[in-house]
ROBALUM-111307 format. One record per residue (C-alpha): chain; x, y, z. Coordinates in steps of 0.5 Angstrom, whole numbers, always signed. Each point is the difference from the previous one (the first is absolute). Layout:
<node "A" <X Y Z>>
...
END
This chain:
<node "A" <+143 +179 +268>>
<node "A" <-4 -3 -6>>
<node "A" <-6 +0 +4>>
<node "A" <-6 +0 -6>>
<node "A" <+5 +1 -5>>
<node "A" <-4 -4 -5>>
<node "A" <-5 +6 -1>>
<node "A" <+6 +6 +0>>
<node "A" <+0 +4 -7>>
<node "A" <+7 +2 +0>>
<node "A" <+4 +5 -3>>
<node "A" <+7 +1 -1>>
<node "A" <+1 +4 +6>>
<node "A" <-3 -6 +4>>
<node "A" <+4 -5 -3>>
<node "A" <+7 +4 +1>>
<node "A" <-3 +1 +8>>
<node "A" <-1 -8 +0>>
<node "A" <+7 -1 -3>>
<node "A" <+3 +5 +5>>
<node "A" <-3 -3 +6>>
<node "A" <+2 -7 -2>>
<node "A" <+8 +2 +0>>
<node "A" <-1 +4 +6>>
<node "A" <-3 -7 +3>>
<node "A" <+7 -3 -3>>
<node "A" <+4 +5 +3>>
<node "A" <-3 -1 +7>>
<node "A" <+1 -8 +0>>
<node "A" <+7 +1 -2>>
<node "A" <+1 +6 +5>>
<node "A" <+3 +4 -5>>
<node "A" <+0 +7 +3>>
<node "A" <+0 +5 -6>>
<node "A" <-3 +7 +1>>
<node "A" <-6 +2 -4>>
<node "A" <+4 +6 -3>>
<node "A" <+5 -5 -4>>
<node "A" <-3 -2 -7>>
<node "A" <+4 -6 -2>>
<node "A" <-4 -4 -5>>
<node "A" <+6 -5 -1>>
<node "A" <-1 -1 +8>>
<node "A" <-6 -4 -2>>
<node "A" <+3 -4 -5>>
<node "A" <+5 -2 +5>>
<node "A" <-5 -1 +5>>
<node "A" <-5 -5 -4>>
<node "A" <+7 -4 -2>>
<node "A" <+1 -1 +7>>
<node "A" <-7 -2 +2>>
<node "A" <+0 -5 -6>>
<node "A" <-7 +3 -2>>
<node "A" <-3 +5 -4>>
<node "A" <-6 +5 +0>>
<node "A" <-6 -4 +1>>
<node "A" <-5 +4 +4>>
<node "A" <-3 +3 -7>>
<node "A" <+0 -6 -3>>
<node "A" <-4 -3 +5>>
<node "A" <-5 +5 +0>>
<node "A" <-1 -1 -7>>
<node "A" <-1 -7 +0>>
<node "A" <-5 +1 +6>>
<node "A" <-4 +4 -4>>
<node "A" <+0 -5 -6>>
<node "A" <-2 -5 +5>>
<node "A" <-5 +4 +3>>
<node "A" <-4 +2 -6>>
<node "A" <+0 -8 -2>>
<node "A" <-4 -1 +7>>
<node "A" <-4 +6 -1>>
<node "A" <-3 -2 -7>>
<node "A" <-1 -7 +2>>
<node "A" <-3 +1 +7>>
<node "A" <-8 +1 -1>>
<node "A" <-1 +3 +6>>
<node "A" <+5 +6 -2>>
<node "A" <-5 +4 -4>>
<node "A" <+2 +6 +3>>
<node "A" <+7 -1 -1>>
<node "A" <-1 -2 -7>>
<node "A" <-4 +6 -2>>
<node "A" <+5 +5 +3>>
<node "A" <+5 -4 -4>>
<node "A" <-3 +0 -6>>
<node "A" <-2 +8 +1>>
<node "A" <-7 +0 -1>>
<node "A" <-1 +5 +6>>
<node "A" <-3 +6 -2>>
<node "A" <+3 +6 +3>>
<node "A" <+2 +7 -3>>
<node "A" <+6 +1 -3>>
<node "A" <+5 +5 +4>>
<node "A" <+4 +5 -3>>
<node "A" <+7 -1 -3>>
<node "A" <+4 -6 -3>>
<node "A" <-4 -6 +2>>
<node "A" <+3 -4 +5>>
<node "A" <+3 -7 -2>>
<node "A" <-5 -6 +1>>
<node "A" <+1 -6 +3>>
<node "A" <-2 -4 -6>>
<node "A" <+5 +4 -5>>
<node "A" <+6 -3 +5>>
<node "A" <-3 -7 +0>>
<node "A" <-1 +1 -8>>
<node "A" <+7 +2 -1>>
<node "A" <+3 -5 +5>>
<node "A" <-3 -6 -4>>
<node "A" <-1 +3 -7>>
<node "A" <-7 -2 +0>>
<node "A" <-6 +5 -1>>
<node "A" <-6 +0 +6>>
<node "A" <-4 -5 -4>>
<node "A" <+5 -5 -1>>
<node "A" <+2 +1 +7>>
<node "A" <-7 -2 +3>>
<node "A" <+0 -6 -5>>
<node "A" <+6 -3 +2>>
<node "A" <+0 +1 +7>>
<node "A" <-6 -5 +0>>
<node "A" <+4 -6 -1>>
<node "A" <+5 +0 +6>>
<node "A" <+6 -4 -4>>
<node "A" <+0 +5 -5>>
<node "A" <+0 +6 +4>>
<node "A" <+6 -3 +4>>
<node "A" <+4 -1 -7>>
<node "A" <-2 +7 -1>>
<node "A" <+3 +3 +7>>
<node "A" <+6 -5 -1>>
<node "A" <+1 +3 -7>>
<node "A" <-1 +7 +2>>
<node "A" <+5 -1 +6>>
<node "A" <+5 -3 -5>>
<node "A" <+0 +6 -5>>
<node "A" <+1 +4 +6>>
<node "A" <+6 -4 +3>>
<node "A" <-4 -2 +6>>
<node "A" <+0 -7 +2>>
<node "A" <-7 -1 +3>>
<node "A" <+3 -6 +5>>
<node "A" <+5 +5 +3>>
<node "A" <-5 +6 +0>>
<node "A" <-5 -4 +4>>
<node "A" <+5 -1 +6>>
END
């Protein structure tokens, strides 16, 4: 389900699909038979309470993305990944609204600009602290999401 999620650029529609899939997985685990025509949002709350868990897939994607950025920035053998991440590739801009960039999503999650991300990710301990603090700001426990 999450193969390659570190490199996804996600829109709101993608996030809602991941949350819907996660709820579908929980229903399948508990063998809850509900028609797809039934729109019961309160059922989701009850289901999560019965499972004793919360929604974790989306937070796991966000945490993996931040960890991957640190890896790509530190690794000297990944010049191609770093170049693509920093947006230095030349291409002709298409028509319409510019698509959401990967860097914008990482910047929004950490609250840092591209230069600060590049500098702070060089030190693994500092970057782990940033990942932990951004996960805490989004109510994500990195230890729970890693499982």
